[in-house]
py3Dmol code that shows the C-alpha trace and the ligand (Angstrom):
import py3Dmol

protein = """\
ATOM      1  CA  UNK A   1     -53.435  33.538  37.984  1.00  0.00           C
ATOM      2  CA  UNK A   2     -54.469  29.927  37.496  1.00  0.00           C
ATOM      3  CA  UNK A   3     -58.225  29.685  37.755  1.00  0.00           C
ATOM      4  CA  UNK A   4     -58.531  25.972  36.944  1.00  0.00           C
ATOM      5  CA  UNK A   5     -61.356  23.767  38.090  1.00  0.00           C
ATOM      6  CA  UNK A   6     -61.210  24.821  41.761  1.00  0.00           C
ATOM      7  CA  UNK A   7     -62.309  28.337  40.937  1.00  0.00           C
ATOM      8  CA  UNK A   8     -62.795  28.437  37.209  1.00  0.00           C
ATOM      9  CA  UNK A   9     -64.808  31.534  36.379  1.00  0.00           C
ATOM     10  CA  UNK A  10     -65.970  31.389  32.782  1.00  0.00           C
ATOM     11  CA  UNK A  11     -65.264  34.628  30.976  1.00  0.00           C
ATOM     12  CA  UNK A  12     -68.314  36.517  29.663  1.00  0.00           C
ATOM     13  CA  UNK A  13     -69.309  35.421  26.191  1.00  0.00           C
ATOM     14  CA  UNK A  14     -67.868  38.535  24.559  1.00  0.00           C
ATOM     15  CA  UNK A  15     -64.508  38.200  26.307  1.00  0.00           C
ATOM     16  CA  UNK A  16     -64.321  34.461  25.629  1.00  0.00           C
ATOM     17  CA  UNK A  17     -65.168  34.985  21.969  1.00  0.00           C
ATOM     18  CA  UNK A  18     -62.610  37.799  21.726  1.00  0.00           C
ATOM     19  CA  UNK A  19     -59.699  35.907  23.282  1.00  0.00           C
ATOM     20  CA  UNK A  20     -60.307  32.585  21.547  1.00  0.00           C
ATOM     21  CA  UNK A  21     -61.242  33.824  18.070  1.00  0.00           C
ATOM     22  CA  UNK A  22     -62.060  31.149  15.534  1.00  0.00           C
ATOM     23  CA  UNK A  23     -63.063  28.856  18.366  1.00  0.00           C
ATOM     24  CA  UNK A  24     -65.138  25.940  17.144  1.00  0.00           C
ATOM     25  CA  UNK A  25     -67.708  26.146  19.861  1.00  0.00           C
ATOM     26  CA  UNK A  26     -70.237  28.804  20.975  1.00  0.00           C
ATOM     27  CA  UNK A  27     -68.982  30.733  23.994  1.00  0.00           C
ATOM     28  CA  UNK A  28     -70.419  30.085  27.438  1.00  0.00           C
ATOM     29  CA  UNK A  29     -73.611  31.922  28.561  1.00  0.00           C
ATOM     30  CA  UNK A  30     -73.433  35.663  29.288  1.00  0.00           C
ATOM     31  CA  UNK A  31     -72.365  35.352  32.906  1.00  0.00           C
ATOM     32  CA  UNK A  32     -69.538  34.355  35.156  1.00  0.00           C
ATOM     33  CA  UNK A  33     -70.016  31.068  36.946  1.00  0.00           C
ATOM     34  CA  UNK A  34     -67.829  29.016  39.174  1.00  0.00           C
ATOM     35  CA  UNK A  35     -67.278  25.455  37.982  1.00  0.00           C
ATOM     36  CA  UNK A  36     -65.775  22.351  39.546  1.00  0.00           C
ATOM     37  CA  UNK A  37     -65.257  21.019  36.011  1.00  0.00           C
ATOM     38  CA  UNK A  38     -61.853  20.130  34.633  1.00  0.00           C
ATOM     39  CA  UNK A  39     -61.044  22.794  32.066  1.00  0.00           C
ATOM     40  CA  UNK A  40     -59.301  21.577  28.918  1.00  0.00           C
ATOM     41  CA  UNK A  41     -57.875  23.830  26.230  1.00  0.00           C
ATOM     42  CA  UNK A  42     -57.747  21.865  22.958  1.00  0.00           C
ATOM     43  CA  UNK A  43     -55.749  23.194  20.015  1.00  0.00           C
ATOM     44  CA  UNK A  44     -56.931  21.308  16.935  1.00  0.00           C
ATOM     45  CA  UNK A  45     -55.237  21.292  13.494  1.00  0.00           C
ATOM     46  CA  UNK A  46     -58.312  22.319  11.523  1.00  0.00           C
ATOM     47  CA  UNK A  47     -61.068  20.520   9.616  1.00  0.00           C
ATOM     48  CA  UNK A  48     -59.084  19.485   6.530  1.00  0.00           C
ATOM     49  CA  UNK A  49     -60.268  15.897   6.265  1.00  0.00           C
ATOM     50  CA  UNK A  50     -62.884  13.319   7.263  1.00  0.00           C
ATOM     51  CA  UNK A  51     -60.321  11.968   9.684  1.00  0.00           C
ATOM     52  CA  UNK A  52     -59.906  15.340  11.390  1.00  0.00           C
ATOM     53  CA  UNK A  53     -63.659  15.834  11.709  1.00  0.00           C
ATOM     54  CA  UNK A  54     -63.955  12.408  13.344  1.00  0.00           C
ATOM     55  CA  UNK A  55     -61.060  13.267  15.646  1.00  0.00           C
ATOM     56  CA  UNK A  56     -62.769  16.487  16.758  1.00  0.00           C
ATOM     57  CA  UNK A  57     -66.092  14.688  17.220  1.00  0.00           C
ATOM     58  CA  UNK A  58     -64.364  12.149  19.456  1.00  0.00           C
ATOM     59  CA  UNK A  59     -63.019  14.938  21.647  1.00  0.00           C
ATOM     60  CA  UNK A  60     -66.387  16.728  21.845  1.00  0.00           C
ATOM     61  CA  UNK A  61     -68.191  13.462  22.659  1.00  0.00           C
ATOM     62  CA  UNK A  62     -65.710  12.628  25.423  1.00  0.00           C
ATOM     63  CA  UNK A  63     -65.200  15.948  27.173  1.00  0.00           C
ATOM     64  CA  UNK A  64     -68.773  16.985  27.978  1.00  0.00           C
ATOM     65  CA  UNK A  65     -69.982  19.241  30.766  1.00  0.00           C
ATOM     66  CA  UNK A  66     -72.179  16.395  32.001  1.00  0.00           C
ATOM     67  CA  UNK A  67     -69.022  14.342  32.583  1.00  0.00           C
ATOM     68  CA  UNK A  68     -67.310  17.185  34.453  1.00  0.00           C
ATOM     69  CA  UNK A  69     -65.329  18.915  31.735  1.00  0.00           C
ATOM     70  CA  UNK A  70     -65.242  22.329  30.122  1.00  0.00           C
ATOM     71  CA  UNK A  71     -63.688  21.879  26.665  1.00  0.00           C
ATOM     72  CA  UNK A  72     -62.318  25.029  25.080  1.00  0.00           C
ATOM     73  CA  UNK A  73     -61.861  24.065  21.420  1.00  0.00           C
ATOM     74  CA  UNK A  74     -59.717  26.106  19.064  1.00  0.00           C
ATOM     75  CA  UNK A  75     -59.585  25.350  15.322  1.00  0.00           C
ATOM     76  CA  UNK A  76     -56.188  26.534  14.038  1.00  0.00           C
ATOM     77  CA  UNK A  77     -57.304  26.271  10.403  1.00  0.00           C
ATOM     78  CA  UNK A  78     -54.007  24.540   9.545  1.00  0.00           C
ATOM     79  CA  UNK A  79     -51.927  27.538  10.660  1.00  0.00           C
ATOM     80  CA  UNK A  80     -49.234  26.783  13.314  1.00  0.00           C
ATOM     81  CA  UNK A  81     -49.227  30.429  14.417  1.00  0.00           C
ATOM     82  CA  UNK A  82     -52.893  30.091  15.364  1.00  0.00           C
ATOM     83  CA  UNK A  83     -52.036  27.157  17.610  1.00  0.00           C
ATOM     84  CA  UNK A  84     -49.395  29.184  19.425  1.00  0.00           C
ATOM     85  CA  UNK A  85     -51.852  32.069  19.926  1.00  0.00           C
ATOM     86  CA  UNK A  86     -54.550  29.705  21.192  1.00  0.00           C
ATOM     87  CA  UNK A  87     -52.139  28.062  23.656  1.00  0.00           C
ATOM     88  CA  UNK A  88     -51.119  31.481  25.010  1.00  0.00           C
ATOM     89  CA  UNK A  89     -54.817  32.224  25.527  1.00  0.00           C
ATOM     90  CA  UNK A  90     -55.307  28.915  27.334  1.00  0.00           C
ATOM     91  CA  UNK A  91     -52.444  29.875  29.681  1.00  0.00           C
ATOM     92  CA  UNK A  92     -54.119  33.238  30.406  1.00  0.00           C
ATOM     93  CA  UNK A  93     -57.367  31.427  31.102  1.00  0.00           C
ATOM     94  CA  UNK A  94     -55.641  29.130  33.587  1.00  0.00           C
ATOM     95  CA  UNK A  95     -56.939  25.894  32.077  1.00  0.00           C
ATOM     96  CA  UNK A  96     -56.191  22.640  33.896  1.00  0.00           C
ATOM     97  CA  UNK A  97     -54.858  20.796  30.843  1.00  0.00           C
ATOM     98  CA  UNK A  98     -53.790  21.650  27.326  1.00  0.00           C
ATOM     99  CA  UNK A  99     -54.379  19.059  24.603  1.00  0.00           C
ATOM    100  CA  UNK A 100     -52.391  19.780  21.454  1.00  0.00           C
ATOM    101  CA  UNK A 101     -52.850  18.205  18.020  1.00  0.00           C
ATOM    102  CA  UNK A 102     -49.806  19.825  16.368  1.00  0.00           C
ATOM    103  CA  UNK A 103     -50.048  20.678  12.683  1.00  0.00           C
ATOM    104  CA  UNK A 104     -46.316  20.128  12.182  1.00  0.00           C
ATOM    105  CA  UNK A 105     -43.574  18.664  14.385  1.00  0.00           C
ATOM    106  CA  UNK A 106     -41.284  21.703  14.560  1.00  0.00           C
ATOM    107  CA  UNK A 107     -41.387  25.028  16.441  1.00  0.00           C
ATOM    108  CA  UNK A 108     -42.857  24.005  19.808  1.00  0.00           C
ATOM    109  CA  UNK A 109     -40.088  24.514  22.391  1.00  0.00           C
ATOM    110  CA  UNK A 110     -40.780  28.184  23.154  1.00  0.00           C
ATOM    111  CA  UNK A 111     -44.536  27.987  23.650  1.00  0.00           C
ATOM    112  CA  UNK A 112     -44.377  24.649  25.479  1.00  0.00           C
ATOM    113  CA  UNK A 113     -41.794  26.154  27.835  1.00  0.00           C
ATOM    114  CA  UNK A 114     -44.283  28.950  28.599  1.00  0.00           C
ATOM    115  CA  UNK A 115     -46.919  26.296  29.325  1.00  0.00           C
ATOM    116  CA  UNK A 116     -44.511  24.360  31.541  1.00  0.00           C
ATOM    117  CA  UNK A 117     -43.658  27.564  33.444  1.00  0.00           C
ATOM    118  CA  UNK A 118     -47.405  28.077  33.959  1.00  0.00           C
ATOM    119  CA  UNK A 119     -47.606  24.580  35.496  1.00  0.00           C
ATOM    120  CA  UNK A 120     -50.160  23.247  32.970  1.00  0.00           C
ATOM    121  CA  UNK A 121     -49.752  19.625  31.772  1.00  0.00           C
ATOM    122  CA  UNK A 122     -49.692  19.168  27.984  1.00  0.00           C
ATOM    123  CA  UNK A 123     -51.061  16.065  26.272  1.00  0.00           C
ATOM    124  CA  UNK A 124     -50.001  15.797  22.636  1.00  0.00           C
ATOM    125  CA  UNK A 125     -52.448  13.880  20.429  1.00  0.00           C
ATOM    126  CA  UNK A 126     -52.153  12.407  16.928  1.00  0.00           C
ATOM    127  CA  UNK A 127     -49.087  14.061  15.401  1.00  0.00           C
ATOM    128  CA  UNK A 128     -45.858  14.526  17.362  1.00  0.00           C
ATOM    129  CA  UNK A 129     -43.825  17.530  18.467  1.00  0.00           C
ATOM    130  CA  UNK A 130     -40.100  17.415  17.710  1.00  0.00           C
ATOM    131  CA  UNK A 131     -38.282  18.545  20.858  1.00  0.00           C
ATOM    132  CA  UNK A 132     -35.079  17.630  22.693  1.00  0.00           C
ATOM    133  CA  UNK A 133     -36.849  18.315  25.987  1.00  0.00           C
ATOM    134  CA  UNK A 134     -39.501  15.650  26.545  1.00  0.00           C
ATOM    135  CA  UNK A 135     -40.425  17.281  29.858  1.00  0.00           C
ATOM    136  CA  UNK A 136     -42.310  19.876  27.761  1.00  0.00           C
ATOM    137  CA  UNK A 137     -45.205  17.439  27.396  1.00  0.00           C
ATOM    138  CA  UNK A 138     -46.660  14.904  29.781  1.00  0.00           C
ATOM    139  CA  UNK A 139     -47.868  12.264  27.307  1.00  0.00           C
ATOM    140  CA  UNK A 140     -48.493  11.573  23.604  1.00  0.00           C
ATOM    141  CA  UNK A 141     -51.050   9.252  22.014  1.00  0.00           C
ATOM    142  CA  UNK A 142     -51.304   8.519  18.291  1.00  0.00           C
ATOM    143  CA  UNK A 143     -50.409   6.248  15.400  1.00  0.00           C
ATOM    144  CA  UNK A 144     -47.161   4.730  14.179  1.00  0.00           C
ATOM    145  CA  UNK A 145     -47.241   6.333  10.755  1.00  0.00           C
ATOM    146  CA  UNK A 146     -43.932   4.776   9.665  1.00  0.00           C
ATOM    147  CA  UNK A 147     -45.551   1.358  10.296  1.00  0.00           C
ATOM    148  CA  UNK A 148     -48.493   2.524   8.198  1.00  0.00           C
ATOM    149  CA  UNK A 149     -46.175   3.353   5.268  1.00  0.00           C
ATOM    150  CA  UNK A 150     -44.173   0.154   5.718  1.00  0.00           C
ATOM    151  CA  UNK A 151     -47.418  -1.849   5.725  1.00  0.00           C
ATOM    152  CA  UNK A 152     -48.586  -0.224   2.481  1.00  0.00           C
ATOM    153  CA  UNK A 153     -45.257  -0.985   0.813  1.00  0.00           C
ATOM    154  CA  UNK A 154     -45.312  -4.609   1.977  1.00  0.00           C
ATOM    155  CA  UNK A 155     -48.823  -5.017   0.594  1.00  0.00           C
ATOM    156  CA  UNK A 156     -47.769  -3.486  -2.769  1.00  0.00           C
ATOM    157  CA  UNK A 157     -44.816  -5.889  -3.038  1.00  0.00           C
ATOM    158  CA  UNK A 158     -47.140  -8.867  -2.453  1.00  0.00           C
ATOM    159  CA  UNK A 159     -49.845  -7.513  -4.766  1.00  0.00           C
ATOM    160  CA  UNK A 160     -47.429  -6.979  -7.671  1.00  0.00           C
ATOM    161  CA  UNK A 161     -46.005 -10.458  -7.076  1.00  0.00           C
ATOM    162  CA  UNK A 162     -49.524 -11.958  -7.255  1.00  0.00           C
ATOM    163  CA  UNK A 163     -50.109 -10.022 -10.503  1.00  0.00           C
ATOM    164  CA  UNK A 164     -46.859 -11.373 -11.975  1.00  0.00           C
ATOM    165  CA  UNK A 165     -45.529  -7.803 -12.133  1.00  0.00           C
ATOM    166  CA  UNK A 166     -42.612  -8.213  -9.700  1.00  0.00           C
ATOM    167  CA  UNK A 167     -40.059  -7.570 -12.462  1.00  0.00           C
ATOM    168  CA  UNK A 168     -42.031  -4.782 -14.181  1.00  0.00           C
ATOM    169  CA  UNK A 169     -40.869  -1.144 -14.031  1.00  0.00           C
ATOM    170  CA  UNK A 170     -43.393   0.415 -11.589  1.00  0.00           C
ATOM    171  CA  UNK A 171     -43.884   4.212 -11.664  1.00  0.00           C
ATOM    172  CA  UNK A 172     -45.266   5.688  -8.448  1.00  0.00           C
ATOM    173  CA  UNK A 173     -46.916   9.105  -8.077  1.00  0.00           C
ATOM    174  CA  UNK A 174     -46.687  10.224  -4.433  1.00  0.00           C
ATOM    175  CA  UNK A 175     -49.375  12.572  -3.058  1.00  0.00           C
ATOM    176  CA  UNK A 176     -47.953  13.794   0.248  1.00  0.00           C
ATOM    177  CA  UNK A 177     -49.771  15.194   3.254  1.00  0.00           C
ATOM    178  CA  UNK A 178     -48.918  18.450   5.012  1.00  0.00           C
ATOM    179  CA  UNK A 179     -45.139  18.903   4.858  1.00  0.00           C
ATOM    180  CA  UNK A 180     -43.538  18.369   8.255  1.00  0.00           C
ATOM    181  CA  UNK A 181     -46.541  16.642   9.812  1.00  0.00           C
ATOM    182  CA  UNK A 182     -45.826  13.302  11.493  1.00  0.00           C
ATOM    183  CA  UNK A 183     -48.066  11.279   9.117  1.00  0.00           C
ATOM    184  CA  UNK A 184     -46.378  12.867   6.118  1.00  0.00           C
ATOM    185  CA  UNK A 185     -42.933  12.123   7.528  1.00  0.00           C
ATOM    186  CA  UNK A 186     -43.808   8.548   8.519  1.00  0.00           C
ATOM    187  CA  UNK A 187     -45.775   7.512   5.445  1.00  0.00           C
ATOM    188  CA  UNK A 188     -43.197   9.141   3.150  1.00  0.00           C
ATOM    189  CA  UNK A 189     -40.328   7.375   4.930  1.00  0.00           C
ATOM    190  CA  UNK A 190     -42.126   4.058   4.480  1.00  0.00           C
ATOM    191  CA  UNK A 191     -42.509   4.660   0.745  1.00  0.00           C
ATOM    192  CA  UNK A 192     -38.929   5.911   0.331  1.00  0.00           C
ATOM    193  CA  UNK A 193     -37.646   2.749   2.029  1.00  0.00           C
ATOM    194  CA  UNK A 194     -39.821   0.652  -0.290  1.00  0.00           C
ATOM    195  CA  UNK A 195     -38.420   2.381  -3.380  1.00  0.00           C
ATOM    196  CA  UNK A 196     -34.892   1.737  -2.085  1.00  0.00           C
ATOM    197  CA  UNK A 197     -35.672  -1.946  -1.543  1.00  0.00           C
ATOM    198  CA  UNK A 198     -37.361  -2.478  -4.945  1.00  0.00           C
ATOM    199  CA  UNK A 199     -35.018  -1.450  -7.750  1.00  0.00           C
ATOM    200  CA  UNK A 200     -37.792  -1.785 -10.375  1.00  0.00           C
ATOM    201  CA  UNK A 201     -39.871   0.855  -8.530  1.00  0.00           C
ATOM    202  CA  UNK A 202     -39.376   4.555  -9.269  1.00  0.00           C
ATOM    203  CA  UNK A 203     -40.940   7.829  -8.182  1.00  0.00           C
ATOM    204  CA  UNK A 204     -42.493   9.398 -11.264  1.00  0.00           C
ATOM    205  CA  UNK A 205     -43.655  12.419  -9.255  1.00  0.00           C
ATOM    206  CA  UNK A 206     -44.163  13.822  -5.754  1.00  0.00           C
ATOM    207  CA  UNK A 207     -46.857  16.446  -5.134  1.00  0.00           C
ATOM    208  CA  UNK A 208     -48.193  18.134  -1.975  1.00  0.00           C
ATOM    209  CA  UNK A 209     -51.806  17.216  -1.368  1.00  0.00           C
ATOM    210  CA  UNK A 210     -51.945  18.780   2.130  1.00  0.00           C
ATOM    211  CA  UNK A 211     -54.362  15.998   3.188  1.00  0.00           C
ATOM    212  CA  UNK A 212     -57.175  17.756   1.303  1.00  0.00           C
ATOM    213  CA  UNK A 213     -59.249  16.627  -1.688  1.00  0.00           C
ATOM    214  CA  UNK A 214     -59.088  20.019  -3.380  1.00  0.00           C
ATOM    215  CA  UNK A 215     -55.292  20.382  -3.294  1.00  0.00           C
ATOM    216  CA  UNK A 216     -54.684  16.741  -4.260  1.00  0.00           C
ATOM    217  CA  UNK A 217     -57.086  17.052  -7.189  1.00  0.00           C
ATOM    218  CA  UNK A 218     -55.319  20.232  -8.389  1.00  0.00           C
ATOM    219  CA  UNK A 219     -51.844  18.716  -8.102  1.00  0.00           C
ATOM    220  CA  UNK A 220     -52.682  15.340  -9.658  1.00  0.00           C
ATOM    221  CA  UNK A 221     -54.680  16.907 -12.502  1.00  0.00           C
ATOM    222  CA  UNK A 222     -51.676  19.123 -13.289  1.00  0.00           C
ATOM    223  CA  UNK A 223     -49.285  16.178 -13.099  1.00  0.00           C
ATOM    224  CA  UNK A 224     -51.396  13.997 -15.426  1.00  0.00           C
ATOM    225  CA  UNK A 225     -51.067  16.643 -18.160  1.00  0.00           C
ATOM    226  CA  UNK A 226     -47.381  15.609 -18.393  1.00  0.00           C
ATOM    227  CA  UNK A 227     -48.450  12.233 -19.795  1.00  0.00           C
ATOM    228  CA  UNK A 228     -45.907  10.530 -17.511  1.00  0.00           C
ATOM    229  CA  UNK A 229     -46.380   6.814 -16.829  1.00  0.00           C
ATOM    230  CA  UNK A 230     -48.254   6.188 -13.567  1.00  0.00           C
ATOM    231  CA  UNK A 231     -48.824   2.661 -12.234  1.00  0.00           C
ATOM    232  CA  UNK A 232     -49.462   3.513  -8.556  1.00  0.00           C
ATOM    233  CA  UNK A 233     -50.739   6.628  -6.775  1.00  0.00           C
ATOM    234  CA  UNK A 234     -49.703   6.582  -3.089  1.00  0.00           C
ATOM    235  CA  UNK A 235     -52.036   9.033  -1.321  1.00  0.00           C
ATOM    236  CA  UNK A 236     -51.243   9.905   2.288  1.00  0.00           C
ATOM    237  CA  UNK A 237     -54.915  10.102   3.293  1.00  0.00           C
ATOM    238  CA  UNK A 238     -58.427   9.337   2.016  1.00  0.00           C
ATOM    239  CA  UNK A 239     -59.322  12.880   1.073  1.00  0.00           C
ATOM    240  CA  UNK A 240     -56.241  13.227  -1.120  1.00  0.00           C
ATOM    241  CA  UNK A 241     -57.111   9.851  -2.664  1.00  0.00           C
ATOM    242  CA  UNK A 242     -60.564  11.221  -3.519  1.00  0.00           C
ATOM    243  CA  UNK A 243     -58.862  14.192  -5.189  1.00  0.00           C
ATOM    244  CA  UNK A 244     -56.560  11.916  -7.190  1.00  0.00           C
ATOM    245  CA  UNK A 245     -59.501   9.752  -8.280  1.00  0.00           C
ATOM    246  CA  UNK A 246     -61.407  12.848  -9.384  1.00  0.00           C
ATOM    247  CA  UNK A 247     -58.411  13.884 -11.541  1.00  0.00           C
ATOM    248  CA  UNK A 248     -58.079  10.376 -12.996  1.00  0.00           C
ATOM    249  CA  UNK A 249     -61.796  10.312 -13.849  1.00  0.00           C
ATOM    250  CA  UNK A 250     -61.466  13.611 -15.690  1.00  0.00           C
ATOM    251  CA  UNK A 251     -58.402  12.339 -17.566  1.00  0.00           C
ATOM    252  CA  UNK A 252     -60.245   9.133 -18.512  1.00  0.00           C
ATOM    253  CA  UNK A 253     -57.660   6.970 -16.735  1.00  0.00           C
ATOM    254  CA  UNK A 254     -58.957   3.813 -15.012  1.00  0.00           C
ATOM    255  CA  UNK A 255     -57.868   2.889 -11.503  1.00  0.00           C
ATOM    256  CA  UNK A 256     -58.502   0.482  -8.651  1.00  0.00           C
ATOM    257  CA  UNK A 257     -58.975  -3.297  -8.776  1.00  0.00           C
ATOM    258  CA  UNK A 258     -59.952  -3.383 -12.468  1.00  0.00           C
ATOM    259  CA  UNK A 259     -58.076  -0.308 -13.591  1.00  0.00           C
ATOM    260  CA  UNK A 260     -54.667   0.734 -14.904  1.00  0.00           C
ATOM    261  CA  UNK A 261     -53.581   2.627 -11.762  1.00  0.00           C
ATOM    262  CA  UNK A 262     -53.285   1.118  -8.255  1.00  0.00           C
ATOM    263  CA  UNK A 263     -54.616   3.465  -5.541  1.00  0.00           C
ATOM    264  CA  UNK A 264     -53.150   3.273  -2.039  1.00  0.00           C
ATOM    265  CA  UNK A 265     -54.704   5.370   0.738  1.00  0.00           C
ATOM    266  CA  UNK A 266     -54.519   5.897   4.503  1.00  0.00           C
ATOM    267  CA  UNK A 267     -57.091   6.636   7.229  1.00  0.00           C
ATOM    268  CA  UNK A 268     -59.790   4.024   6.457  1.00  0.00           C
ATOM    269  CA  UNK A 269     -62.638   6.455   7.031  1.00  0.00           C
ATOM    270  CA  UNK A 270     -66.117   5.214   6.106  1.00  0.00           C
ATOM    271  CA  UNK A 271     -65.894   7.021   2.753  1.00  0.00           C
ATOM    272  CA  UNK A 272     -62.424   5.600   2.131  1.00  0.00           C
ATOM    273  CA  UNK A 273     -63.536   2.091   3.068  1.00  0.00           C
ATOM    274  CA  UNK A 274     -66.576   2.391   0.815  1.00  0.00           C
ATOM    275  CA  UNK A 275     -64.342   3.335  -2.126  1.00  0.00           C
ATOM    276  CA  UNK A 276     -62.120   0.388  -1.211  1.00  0.00           C
ATOM    277  CA  UNK A 277     -65.040  -2.065  -0.962  1.00  0.00           C
ATOM    278  CA  UNK A 278     -66.167  -0.858  -4.411  1.00  0.00           C
ATOM    279  CA  UNK A 279     -62.687  -1.595  -5.774  1.00  0.00           C
ATOM    280  CA  UNK A 280     -61.768   2.038  -6.479  1.00  0.00           C
ATOM    281  CA  UNK A 281     -59.076   2.029  -3.767  1.00  0.00           C
ATOM    282  CA  UNK A 282     -56.844  -1.085  -3.751  1.00  0.00           C
ATOM    283  CA  UNK A 283     -55.505  -0.693  -0.213  1.00  0.00           C
ATOM    284  CA  UNK A 284     -56.597   1.450   2.735  1.00  0.00           C
ATOM    285  CA  UNK A 285     -54.358   1.516   5.816  1.00  0.00           C
ATOM    286  CA  UNK A 286     -56.171   2.346   9.051  1.00  0.00           C
ATOM    287  CA  UNK A 287     -55.289   5.430  11.064  1.00  0.00           C
ATOM    288  CA  UNK A 288     -57.654   5.641  13.999  1.00  0.00           C
ATOM    289  CA  UNK A 289     -58.816   9.186  14.972  1.00  0.00           C
ATOM    290  CA  UNK A 290     -60.902   8.258  18.030  1.00  0.00           C
ATOM    291  CA  UNK A 291     -58.501   9.753  20.544  1.00  0.00           C
ATOM    292  CA  UNK A 292     -61.060  11.296  22.928  1.00  0.00           C
ATOM    293  CA  UNK A 293     -61.265   8.293  25.276  1.00  0.00           C
ATOM    294  CA  UNK A 294     -57.494   7.787  25.065  1.00  0.00           C
ATOM    295  CA  UNK A 295     -56.850  11.389  26.155  1.00  0.00           C
ATOM    296  CA  UNK A 296     -59.480  11.065  28.882  1.00  0.00           C
ATOM    297  CA  UNK A 297     -57.674   7.998  30.252  1.00  0.00           C
ATOM    298  CA  UNK A 298     -54.451  10.015  30.473  1.00  0.00           C
ATOM    299  CA  UNK A 299     -56.207  12.893  32.248  1.00  0.00           C
ATOM    300  CA  UNK A 300     -57.895  10.480  34.678  1.00  0.00           C
ATOM    301  CA  UNK A 301     -54.501   9.001  35.510  1.00  0.00           C
ATOM    302  CA  UNK A 302     -53.050  12.442  36.118  1.00  0.00           C
ATOM    303  CA  UNK A 303     -56.034  13.463  38.237  1.00  0.00           C
ATOM    304  CA  UNK A 304     -55.427  10.326  40.330  1.00  0.00           C
ATOM    305  CA  UNK A 305     -51.753  11.249  40.757  1.00  0.00           C
ATOM    306  CA  UNK A 306     -50.632   8.422  38.481  1.00  0.00           C
ATOM    307  CA  UNK A 307     -48.029   8.624  35.684  1.00  0.00           C
ATOM    308  CA  UNK A 308     -49.392   7.789  32.231  1.00  0.00           C
ATOM    309  CA  UNK A 309     -47.281   6.138  29.522  1.00  0.00           C
ATOM    310  CA  UNK A 310     -45.154   8.799  27.856  1.00  0.00           C
ATOM    311  CA  UNK A 311     -45.970   7.494  24.363  1.00  0.00           C
ATOM    312  CA  UNK A 312     -49.051   5.371  23.584  1.00  0.00           C
ATOM    313  CA  UNK A 313     -49.444   3.878  20.099  1.00  0.00           C
ATOM    314  CA  UNK A 314     -52.842   2.897  18.715  1.00  0.00           C
ATOM    315  CA  UNK A 315     -53.241  -0.638  17.301  1.00  0.00           C
ATOM    316  CA  UNK A 316     -54.189  -0.450  13.605  1.00  0.00           C
ATOM    317  CA  UNK A 317     -54.720  -2.673  10.563  1.00  0.00           C
ATOM    318  CA  UNK A 318     -55.370  -2.361   6.817  1.00  0.00           C
ATOM    319  CA  UNK A 319     -58.177  -3.170   4.389  1.00  0.00           C
ATOM    320  CA  UNK A 320     -58.510  -4.435   0.812  1.00  0.00           C
ATOM    321  CA  UNK A 321     -61.753  -4.762  -1.212  1.00  0.00           C
ATOM    322  CA  UNK A 322     -62.205  -8.452  -0.395  1.00  0.00           C
ATOM    323  CA  UNK A 323     -62.067  -7.731   3.342  1.00  0.00           C
ATOM    324  CA  UNK A 324     -64.983  -5.293   3.382  1.00  0.00           C
ATOM    325  CA  UNK A 325     -68.805  -5.511   3.505  1.00  0.00           C
ATOM    326  CA  UNK A 326     -71.451  -2.765   3.825  1.00  0.00           C
ATOM    327  CA  UNK A 327     -72.380  -4.107   7.275  1.00  0.00           C
ATOM    328  CA  UNK A 328     -68.778  -3.894   8.469  1.00  0.00           C
ATOM    329  CA  UNK A 329     -68.415  -0.324   7.222  1.00  0.00           C
ATOM    330  CA  UNK A 330     -71.760   0.699   8.725  1.00  0.00           C
ATOM    331  CA  UNK A 331     -70.676  -0.355  12.224  1.00  0.00           C
ATOM    332  CA  UNK A 332     -67.395   1.574  12.037  1.00  0.00           C
ATOM    333  CA  UNK A 333     -67.306   4.589  14.332  1.00  0.00           C
ATOM    334  CA  UNK A 334     -65.801   6.998  11.787  1.00  0.00           C
TER     335      UNK A 334
END
"""
ligand_1 = """\
12
LIG
C -52.990 11.162 10.945
C -53.571 12.569 10.854
C -53.756 12.928 9.409
C -54.747 12.045 8.666
C -55.368 13.021 7.738
O -52.298 10.941 12.112
O -52.729 13.535 11.456
O -54.266 14.269 9.342
O -54.148 10.956 8.010
C -55.528 14.221 8.644
O -56.586 12.629 7.161
O -55.794 15.370 7.939
"""
view = py3Dmol.view(width=600, height=400)
view.addModel(protein, "pdb")
view.setStyle({"model": 0}, {"cartoon": {"style": "trace"}})
view.addModel(ligand_1, "xyz")
view.setStyle({"model": 1}, {"stick": {}})
view.zoomTo()
view.show()
């Protein structure tokens, strides 16, 4: 039975806590209450990075009760099976919309078919779902992560040229994000294309950093024990760049603008931009997490009976140390 906003009765706190499990927000007060609010079930990847925290904060800040929403937030803790369970719960609760930030691109047809059969629109945010049937979701909003990788490679080509190193054998250590996630696929494809186009570039190693500082640190520290030549470390997000830098510090290897190893990162979080401004990261490619307002625009269109764009890409840029000041970083929203 679809309860939705017309007759949404909030489950008692115990029941809500039981069905949602691991939910990031305290359950509603101990009572049933009717609500005219739009009820949104949000399945979030986890809290693996600064970017993800900012993404969640954007959703919380946008979908407030004062603005007429009830946001049911589920933190999947980077486990796809938790997302599927949370979505099934949202169906049982008869939410008005499901917002999905998929951990990986594969494995969505079955559960999204159940959602479609329940008549609940799905808005996919950030990463993509890989499906032949695009009717399984109403709209997607996020970044062009292949462009992000391509942009990083283009910058590296120019930078090496400026350094007079365009003929030098360049060894690249690649710290990948979560395998099968859109940003991993896109940023990796950009690098792979760059290595194909530059015959003096080679991949000295490829490790899985899972977009976290801890895993990247562990993997890079292990790799550095090999003593292999490393001229560039291509980190698929800021937190994995922090892990790589931590490993380089421990190994006594210099990096950044005045160091032996070039550090490339993605996300451009405040912490990542600060490291870039200080010259510890040579290039930081923006990946904007502030999707709350973008999702709200889609929901407003749907509420008004309009058809939103199927795929909306966020405009992004990139940063180098000379392009940053403390004032600029301070005014950034994430
Ligand atoms: C990017 C997003 C990635 C970020 C990471 O679209 O999915 O996941 O780059 C985050 O920081 O963990």
